[in-house]
PyMOL Python script that loads the backbone (N, CA, C, O; Angstrom):
from pymol import cmd

cmd.read_pdbstr("""\
ATOM      1  N   MET A   1     239.903 -87.313  60.758  1.00  0.00           N
ATOM      2  CA  MET A   1     239.799 -87.719  62.441  1.00  0.00           C
ATOM      3  C   MET A   1     239.899 -88.644  62.831  1.00  0.00           C
ATOM      4  O   MET A   1     241.026 -89.047  63.120  1.00  0.00           O
ATOM      5  N   ARG A   2     238.256 -89.805  63.125  1.00  0.00           N
ATOM      6  CA  ARG A   2     237.419 -90.395  63.315  1.00  0.00           C
ATOM      7  C   ARG A   2     238.496 -91.437  62.965  1.00  0.00           C
ATOM      8  O   ARG A   2     239.050 -92.200  63.756  1.00  0.00           O
ATOM      9  N   TYR A   3     238.725 -91.316  61.421  1.00  0.00           N
ATOM     10  CA  TYR A   3     239.530 -92.948  61.541  1.00  0.00           C
ATOM     11  C   TYR A   3     240.862 -93.397  61.799  1.00  0.00           C
ATOM     12  O   TYR A   3     241.242 -94.541  62.049  1.00  0.00           O
ATOM     13  N   ILE A   4     241.539 -92.303  61.700  1.00  0.00           N
ATOM     14  CA  ILE A   4     242.556 -91.892  62.037  1.00  0.00           C
ATOM     15  C   ILE A   4     242.598 -92.776  63.772  1.00  0.00           C
ATOM     16  O   ILE A   4     243.359 -93.737  63.893  1.00  0.00           O
ATOM     17  N   VAL A   5     241.918 -92.424  64.716  1.00  0.00           N
ATOM     18  CA  VAL A   5     241.877 -92.545  66.066  1.00  0.00           C
ATOM     19  C   VAL A   5     241.139 -94.048  66.135  1.00  0.00           C
ATOM     20  O   VAL A   5     241.090 -94.682  67.190  1.00  0.00           O
ATOM     21  N   THR A   6     240.725 -94.403  65.220  1.00  0.00           N
ATOM     22  CA  THR A   6     239.837 -96.080  65.173  1.00  0.00           C
ATOM     23  C   THR A   6     240.841 -96.901  64.829  1.00  0.00           C
ATOM     24  O   THR A   6     241.255 -97.861  65.479  1.00  0.00           O
ATOM     25  N   LEU A   7     241.473 -96.253  63.129  1.00  0.00           N
ATOM     26  CA  LEU A   7     243.033 -97.085  63.321  1.00  0.00           C
ATOM     27  C   LEU A   7     244.019 -97.131  64.894  1.00  0.00           C
ATOM     28  O   LEU A   7     243.982 -98.229  65.449  1.00  0.00           O
ATOM     29  N   PHE A   8     244.369 -96.676  65.189  1.00  0.00           N
ATOM     30  CA  PHE A   8     245.347 -96.856  66.491  1.00  0.00           C
ATOM     31  C   PHE A   8     244.495 -97.558  67.522  1.00  0.00           C
ATOM     32  O   PHE A   8     244.990 -98.655  67.779  1.00  0.00           O
ATOM     33  N   TRP A   9     243.372 -97.315  68.214  1.00  0.00           N
ATOM     34  CA  TRP A   9     242.812 -98.286  68.928  1.00  0.00           C
ATOM     35  C   TRP A   9     242.482 -99.565  67.842  1.00  0.00           C
ATOM     36  O   TRP A   9     243.122-100.614  67.915  1.00  0.00           O
ATOM     37  N   ALA A  10     241.799 -99.430  67.198  1.00  0.00           N
ATOM     38  CA  ALA A  10     242.884-100.794  66.482  1.00  0.00           C
ATOM     39  C   ALA A  10     243.418-101.919  65.966  1.00  0.00           C
ATOM     40  O   ALA A  10     243.188-103.045  65.525  1.00  0.00           O
ATOM     41  N   ILE A  11     244.424-100.922  66.277  1.00  0.00           N
ATOM     42  CA  ILE A  11     245.911-101.792  66.275  1.00  0.00           C
ATOM     43  C   ILE A  11     246.342-101.966  67.389  1.00  0.00           C
ATOM     44  O   ILE A  11     246.969-103.017  67.519  1.00  0.00           O
ATOM     45  N   LEU A  12     246.217-101.080  68.629  1.00  0.00           N
ATOM     46  CA  LEU A  12     246.454-101.892  69.996  1.00  0.00           C
ATOM     47  C   LEU A  12     246.176-102.598  70.666  1.00  0.00           C
ATOM     48  O   LEU A  12     246.887-103.315  71.371  1.00  0.00           O
ATOM     49  N   LEU A  13     244.320-102.500  70.520  1.00  0.00           N
ATOM     50  CA  LEU A  13     243.779-103.217  70.815  1.00  0.00           C
ATOM     51  C   LEU A  13     244.351-104.842  70.379  1.00  0.00           C
ATOM     52  O   LEU A  13     244.612-105.781  71.131  1.00  0.00           O
ATOM     53  N   SER A  14     244.431-104.757  68.837  1.00  0.00           N
ATOM     54  CA  SER A  14     244.531-106.250  68.570  1.00  0.00           C
ATOM     55  C   SER A  14     245.659-107.141  69.234  1.00  0.00           C
ATOM     56  O   SER A  14     245.770-108.173  69.895  1.00  0.00           O
ATOM     57  N   ASN A  15     246.663-105.841  68.505  1.00  0.00           N
ATOM     58  CA  ASN A  15     248.101-106.190  69.307  1.00  0.00           C
ATOM     59  C   ASN A  15     248.237-106.773  70.550  1.00  0.00           C
ATOM     60  O   ASN A  15     249.114-107.589  70.837  1.00  0.00           O
ATOM     61  N   THR A  16     247.093-106.227  71.538  1.00  0.00           N
ATOM     62  CA  THR A  16     247.378-106.874  72.470  1.00  0.00           C
ATOM     63  C   THR A  16     246.371-108.138  72.983  1.00  0.00           C
ATOM     64  O   THR A  16     246.336-108.754  74.048  1.00  0.00           O
ATOM     65  N   ALA A  17     245.688-108.230  71.928  1.00  0.00           N
ATOM     66  CA  ALA A  17     244.529-109.469  72.229  1.00  0.00           C
ATOM     67  C   ALA A  17     245.638-110.997  71.250  1.00  0.00           C
ATOM     68  O   ALA A  17     245.661-112.210  71.461  1.00  0.00           O
ATOM     69  N   VAL A  18     246.394-110.116  70.207  1.00  0.00           N
ATOM     70  CA  VAL A  18     247.193-111.328  69.983  1.00  0.00           C
ATOM     71  C   VAL A  18     248.454-111.402  70.342  1.00  0.00           C
ATOM     72  O   VAL A  18     249.169-112.220  69.762  1.00  0.00           O
ATOM     73  N   PHE A  19     249.043-110.492  71.464  1.00  0.00           N
ATOM     74  CA  PHE A  19     249.938-110.743  72.312  1.00  0.00           C
ATOM     75  C   PHE A  19     249.514-111.521  73.722  1.00  0.00           C
ATOM     76  O   PHE A  19     250.467-111.703  74.479  1.00  0.00           O
ATOM     77  N   ILE A  20     248.533-111.888  74.072  1.00  0.00           N
ATOM     78  CA  ILE A  20     248.385-112.612  75.218  1.00  0.00           C
ATOM     79  C   ILE A  20     247.803-113.224  74.739  1.00  0.00           C
ATOM     80  O   ILE A  20     247.827-114.263  75.398  1.00  0.00           O
ATOM     81  N   ILE A  21     246.749-113.438  73.334  1.00  0.00           N
ATOM     82  CA  ILE A  21     246.608-115.116  73.043  1.00  0.00           C
ATOM     83  C   ILE A  21     247.770-116.004  72.663  1.00  0.00           C
ATOM     84  O   ILE A  21     247.558-117.217  72.695  1.00  0.00           O
ATOM     85  N   SER A  22     248.580-115.714  72.423  1.00  0.00           N
ATOM     86  CA  SER A  22     250.485-115.876  71.531  1.00  0.00           C
ATOM     87  C   SER A  22     251.482-116.274  73.283  1.00  0.00           C
ATOM     88  O   SER A  22     252.517-116.892  73.535  1.00  0.00           O
ATOM     89  N   ALA A  23     250.918-115.857  73.748  1.00  0.00           N
ATOM     90  CA  ALA A  23     251.178-115.926  75.130  1.00  0.00           C
ATOM     91  C   ALA A  23     250.595-117.135  75.981  1.00  0.00           C
ATOM     92  O   ALA A  23     251.412-117.625  76.761  1.00  0.00           O
ATOM     93  N   VAL A  24     249.470-117.638  75.972  1.00  0.00           N
ATOM     94  CA  VAL A  24     248.616-118.383  76.988  1.00  0.00           C
ATOM     95  C   VAL A  24     249.016-119.311  75.925  1.00  0.00           C
ATOM     96  O   VAL A  24     249.723-120.148  76.487  1.00  0.00           O
ATOM     97  N   ASP A  25     248.922-119.606  74.623  1.00  0.00           N
ATOM     98  CA  ASP A  25     248.925-120.604  73.817  1.00  0.00           C
ATOM     99  C   ASP A  25     250.426-121.035  73.835  1.00  0.00           C
ATOM    100  O   ASP A  25     250.330-122.200  73.448  1.00  0.00           O
ATOM    101  N   GLY A  26     252.244-120.718  74.128  1.00  0.00           N
ATOM    102  CA  GLY A  26     252.501-120.586  73.823  1.00  0.00           C
ATOM    103  C   GLY A  26     253.566-120.272  72.627  1.00  0.00           C
ATOM    104  O   GLY A  26     254.791-120.156  72.670  1.00  0.00           O
ATOM    105  N   VAL A  27     253.011-120.214  71.975  1.00  0.00           N
ATOM    106  CA  VAL A  27     253.971-119.448  70.064  1.00  0.00           C
ATOM    107  C   VAL A  27     253.763-117.946  70.584  1.00  0.00           C
ATOM    108  O   VAL A  27     253.194-117.243  71.419  1.00  0.00           O
ATOM    109  N   GLU A  28     255.094-117.973  68.911  1.00  0.00           N
ATOM    110  CA  GLU A  28     255.507-116.965  69.049  1.00  0.00           C
ATOM    111  C   GLU A  28     254.756-116.321  68.244  1.00  0.00           C
ATOM    112  O   GLU A  28     254.136-116.703  67.251  1.00  0.00           O
ATOM    113  N   PHE A  29     254.899-114.753  69.004  1.00  0.00           N
ATOM    114  CA  PHE A  29     253.824-113.513  69.077  1.00  0.00           C
ATOM    115  C   PHE A  29     254.778-112.799  67.353  1.00  0.00           C
ATOM    116  O   PHE A  29     255.939-112.626  66.984  1.00  0.00           O
ATOM    117  N   ASN A  30     253.337-112.595  66.775  1.00  0.00           N
ATOM    118  CA  ASN A  30     253.390-112.210  65.114  1.00  0.00           C
ATOM    119  C   ASN A  30     253.243-110.906  65.056  1.00  0.00           C
ATOM    120  O   ASN A  30     252.365-111.159  64.231  1.00  0.00           O
ATOM    121  N   ALA A  31     253.240-110.088  65.103  1.00  0.00           N
ATOM    122  CA  ALA A  31     252.658-108.616  64.890  1.00  0.00           C
ATOM    123  C   ALA A  31     252.092-107.929  63.616  1.00  0.00           C
ATOM    124  O   ALA A  31     251.200-107.103  63.425  1.00  0.00           O
ATOM    125  N   MET A  32     253.116-108.715  62.684  1.00  0.00           N
ATOM    126  CA  MET A  32     252.590-108.274  61.262  1.00  0.00           C
ATOM    127  C   MET A  32     251.040-109.017  61.205  1.00  0.00           C
ATOM    128  O   MET A  32     250.327-108.597  60.293  1.00  0.00           O
ATOM    129  N   LEU A  33     250.487-110.007  62.029  1.00  0.00           N
ATOM    130  CA  LEU A  33     249.325-110.873  61.710  1.00  0.00           C
ATOM    131  C   LEU A  33     248.452-109.558  62.799  1.00  0.00           C
ATOM    132  O   LEU A  33     247.570-109.171  62.032  1.00  0.00           O
ATOM    133  N   ALA A  34     248.317-108.904  63.865  1.00  0.00           N
ATOM    134  CA  ALA A  34     248.249-108.037  64.898  1.00  0.00           C
ATOM    135  C   ALA A  34     247.743-107.011  64.222  1.00  0.00           C
ATOM    136  O   ALA A  34     246.604-106.642  64.506  1.00  0.00           O
ATOM    137  N   THR A  35     248.538-106.298  63.119  1.00  0.00           N
ATOM    138  CA  THR A  35     248.417-105.357  62.691  1.00  0.00           C
ATOM    139  C   THR A  35     247.360-105.190  61.477  1.00  0.00           C
ATOM    140  O   THR A  35     246.421-104.496  61.089  1.00  0.00           O
ATOM    141  N   GLY A  36     248.229-106.400  61.119  1.00  0.00           N
ATOM    142  CA  GLY A  36     246.323-107.008  59.847  1.00  0.00           C
ATOM    143  C   GLY A  36     245.068-106.811  60.224  1.00  0.00           C
ATOM    144  O   GLY A  36     244.209-106.173  59.615  1.00  0.00           O
ATOM    145  N   PHE A  37     244.954-107.479  61.443  1.00  0.00           N
ATOM    146  CA  PHE A  37     243.904-107.565  62.404  1.00  0.00           C
ATOM    147  C   PHE A  37     243.422-106.467  61.884  1.00  0.00           C
ATOM    148  O   PHE A  37     242.596-106.364  60.977  1.00  0.00           O
ATOM    149  N   GLY A  38     244.194-105.281  62.745  1.00  0.00           N
ATOM    150  CA  GLY A  38     243.616-103.945  63.660  1.00  0.00           C
ATOM    151  C   GLY A  38     243.319-103.198  62.694  1.00  0.00           C
ATOM    152  O   GLY A  38     242.525-102.297  62.965  1.00  0.00           O
ATOM    153  N   VAL A  39     244.016-103.322  60.719  1.00  0.00           N
ATOM    154  CA  VAL A  39     243.475-102.491  59.634  1.00  0.00           C
ATOM    155  C   VAL A  39     242.029-103.018  59.040  1.00  0.00           C
ATOM    156  O   VAL A  39     241.145-102.334  58.524  1.00  0.00           O
ATOM    157  N   ALA A  40     242.059-104.648  59.303  1.00  0.00           N
ATOM    158  CA  ALA A  40     240.677-104.910  58.755  1.00  0.00           C
ATOM    159  C   ALA A  40     239.884-105.020  59.430  1.00  0.00           C
ATOM    160  O   ALA A  40     238.867-105.487  58.917  1.00  0.00           O
ATOM    161  N   ILE A  41     239.781-104.567  61.500  1.00  0.00           N
ATOM    162  CA  ILE A  41     238.731-104.159  62.060  1.00  0.00           C
ATOM    163  C   ILE A  41     238.350-102.727  61.132  1.00  0.00           C
ATOM    164  O   ILE A  41     237.310-102.481  60.520  1.00  0.00           O
ATOM    165  N   THR A  42     239.889-101.701  61.307  1.00  0.00           N
ATOM    166  CA  THR A  42     239.008-100.380  60.613  1.00  0.00           C
ATOM    167  C   THR A  42     238.308-100.537  59.178  1.00  0.00           C
ATOM    168  O   THR A  42     237.382 -99.743  59.012  1.00  0.00           O
ATOM    169  N   ILE A  43     238.559-101.373  58.150  1.00  0.00           N
ATOM    170  CA  ILE A  43     238.184-101.002  57.122  1.00  0.00           C
ATOM    171  C   ILE A  43     236.740-101.603  57.474  1.00  0.00           C
ATOM    172  O   ILE A  43     235.816-101.113  56.825  1.00  0.00           O
ATOM    173  N   PHE A  44     236.393-102.653  58.462  1.00  0.00           N
ATOM    174  CA  PHE A  44     235.032-102.935  58.829  1.00  0.00           C
ATOM    175  C   PHE A  44     234.123-102.606  59.432  1.00  0.00           C
ATOM    176  O   PHE A  44     233.062-103.225  59.342  1.00  0.00           O
ATOM    177  N   VAL A  45     234.296-101.328  60.378  1.00  0.00           N
ATOM    178  CA  VAL A  45     234.499-100.252  60.374  1.00  0.00           C
ATOM    179  C   VAL A  45     233.478 -98.407  60.182  1.00  0.00           C
ATOM    180  O   VAL A  45     232.638 -97.585  60.546  1.00  0.00           O
ATOM    181  N   ALA A  46     234.819 -99.001  59.058  1.00  0.00           N
ATOM    182  CA  ALA A  46     234.695 -97.653  58.211  1.00  0.00           C
ATOM    183  C   ALA A  46     233.084 -98.060  57.168  1.00  0.00           C
ATOM    184  O   ALA A  46     232.059 -97.417  56.942  1.00  0.00           O
ATOM    185  N   LEU A  47     233.514 -99.271  56.808  1.00  0.00           N
ATOM    186  CA  LEU A  47     231.955 -99.828  55.647  1.00  0.00           C
ATOM    187  C   LEU A  47     231.086 -99.690  56.718  1.00  0.00           C
ATOM    188  O   LEU A  47     230.496 -98.616  56.608  1.00  0.00           O
ATOM    189  N   LEU A  48     230.709-100.378  57.822  1.00  0.00           N
ATOM    190  CA  LEU A  48     229.856 -99.638  58.614  1.00  0.00           C
ATOM    191  C   LEU A  48     229.420 -98.561  58.584  1.00  0.00           C
ATOM    192  O   LEU A  48     228.259 -98.183  58.741  1.00  0.00           O
ATOM    193  N   ASP A  49     230.166 -98.108  58.415  1.00  0.00           N
ATOM    194  CA  ASP A  49     229.539 -96.363  58.843  1.00  0.00           C
ATOM    195  C   ASP A  49     229.229 -95.969  57.504  1.00  0.00           C
ATOM    196  O   ASP A  49     228.223 -95.326  57.205  1.00  0.00           O
ATOM    197  N   ILE A  50     230.367 -96.479  56.457  1.00  0.00           N
ATOM    198  CA  ILE A  50     229.089 -95.789  54.561  1.00  0.00           C
ATOM    199  C   ILE A  50     227.325 -96.427  55.091  1.00  0.00           C
ATOM    200  O   ILE A  50     226.167 -96.015  55.160  1.00  0.00           O
ATOM    201  N   LEU A  51     228.088 -97.599  55.346  1.00  0.00           N
ATOM    202  CA  LEU A  51     226.084 -98.352  55.314  1.00  0.00           C
ATOM    203  C   LEU A  51     224.867 -97.419  56.164  1.00  0.00           C
ATOM    204  O   LEU A  51     223.802 -97.002  55.709  1.00  0.00           O
ATOM    205  N   ASN A  52     225.334 -97.285  57.314  1.00  0.00           N
ATOM    206  CA  ASN A  52     224.731 -97.191  57.492  1.00  0.00           C
ATOM    207  C   ASN A  52     224.771 -94.827  57.681  1.00  0.00           C
ATOM    208  O   ASN A  52     224.251 -94.044  58.477  1.00  0.00           O
ATOM    209  N   GLN A  53     225.337 -94.724  56.916  1.00  0.00           N
ATOM    210  CA  GLN A  53     225.368 -93.206  55.823  1.00  0.00           C
ATOM    211  C   GLN A  53     223.745 -93.386  55.343  1.00  0.00           C
ATOM    212  O   GLN A  53     222.612 -92.977  55.597  1.00  0.00           O
ATOM    213  N   ASP A  54     224.428 -94.221  54.539  1.00  0.00           N
ATOM    214  CA  ASP A  54     223.453 -94.837  53.020  1.00  0.00           C
ATOM    215  C   ASP A  54     221.705 -95.736  53.122  1.00  0.00           C
ATOM    216  O   ASP A  54     220.711 -95.907  52.417  1.00  0.00           O
ATOM    217  N   MET A  55     222.194 -96.074  54.417  1.00  0.00           N
ATOM    218  CA  MET A  55     220.342 -95.511  55.214  1.00  0.00           C
ATOM    219  C   MET A  55     220.015 -95.332  55.686  1.00  0.00           C
ATOM    220  O   MET A  55     219.353 -96.018  56.465  1.00  0.00           O
ATOM    221  N   GLY A  56     220.191 -94.132  55.651  1.00  0.00           N
ATOM    222  CA  GLY A  56     219.566 -92.915  56.483  1.00  0.00           C
ATOM    223  C   GLY A  56     219.391 -92.701  58.111  1.00  0.00           C
ATOM    224  O   GLY A  56     218.795 -91.831  58.746  1.00  0.00           O
ATOM    225  N   ILE A  57     220.416 -94.242  58.665  1.00  0.00           N
ATOM    226  CA  ILE A  57     219.576 -94.071  59.896  1.00  0.00           C
ATOM    227  C   ILE A  57     220.324 -93.457  60.874  1.00  0.00           C
ATOM    228  O   ILE A  57     220.150 -93.676  62.073  1.00  0.00           O
ATOM    229  N   SER A  58     221.391 -92.473  60.299  1.00  0.00           N
ATOM    230  CA  SER A  58     221.997 -91.177  61.113  1.00  0.00           C
ATOM    231  C   SER A  58     221.364 -90.475  61.164  1.00  0.00           C
ATOM    232  O   SER A  58     221.718 -89.663  62.018  1.00  0.00           O
ATOM    233  N   GLU A  59     219.935 -90.064  60.420  1.00  0.00           N
ATOM    234  CA  GLU A  59     218.895 -89.142  60.632  1.00  0.00           C
ATOM    235  C   GLU A  59     217.826 -89.043  61.012  1.00  0.00           C
ATOM    236  O   GLU A  59     217.126 -88.039  60.881  1.00  0.00           O
ATOM    237  N   VAL A  60     217.438 -90.325  61.684  1.00  0.00           N
ATOM    238  CA  VAL A  60     216.273 -90.632  62.698  1.00  0.00           C
ATOM    239  C   VAL A  60     216.660 -89.713  63.955  1.00  0.00           C
ATOM    240  O   VAL A  60     217.683 -89.533  64.617  1.00  0.00           O
ATOM    241  N   GLU A  61     215.302 -89.204  63.963  1.00  0.00           N
ATOM    242  CA  GLU A  61     214.969 -88.170  64.890  1.00  0.00           C
ATOM    243  C   GLU A  61     215.281 -89.040  66.084  1.00  0.00           C
ATOM    244  O   GLU A  61     215.573 -90.218  65.878  1.00  0.00           O
ATOM    245  N   PRO A  62     215.241 -88.503  67.467  1.00  0.00           N
ATOM    246  CA  PRO A  62     215.371 -89.546  69.465  1.00  0.00           C
ATOM    247  C   PRO A  62     214.211 -89.446  69.236  1.00  0.00           C
ATOM    248  O   PRO A  62     213.756 -88.880  68.242  1.00  0.00           O
ATOM    249  N   GLU A  63     213.528 -90.004  70.159  1.00  0.00           N
ATOM    250  CA  GLU A  63     212.056 -90.220  70.630  1.00  0.00           C
ATOM    251  C   GLU A  63     211.884 -89.002  71.544  1.00  0.00           C
ATOM    252  O   GLU A  63     212.854 -88.401  72.007  1.00  0.00           O
ATOM    253  N   LYS A  64     210.765 -88.703  71.755  1.00  0.00           N
ATOM    254  CA  LYS A  64     210.909 -87.451  73.309  1.00  0.00           C
ATOM    255  C   LYS A  64     210.028 -87.906  74.175  1.00  0.00           C
ATOM    256  O   LYS A  64     209.875 -87.338  75.256  1.00  0.00           O
TER     257      LYS A  64
END
""", "prot")
cmd.dss("prot")
cmd.show_as("cartoon", "prot")
cmd.util.cbc("prot")
cmd.orient("prot")
């Protein structure tokens, strides 16, 4: 479920960023490029999560 939420926000924020950048530069907005960035960001976050679990970082107890 958390990856679906991550995908939603990554696509939303990347589309917003690409829209603003294309408006400032005066070029045509490319929704496919922006959506591709969102999917790439989601894959990157998922890989970081898997790496985090493999390294055992999530199992570290907080200091008191």
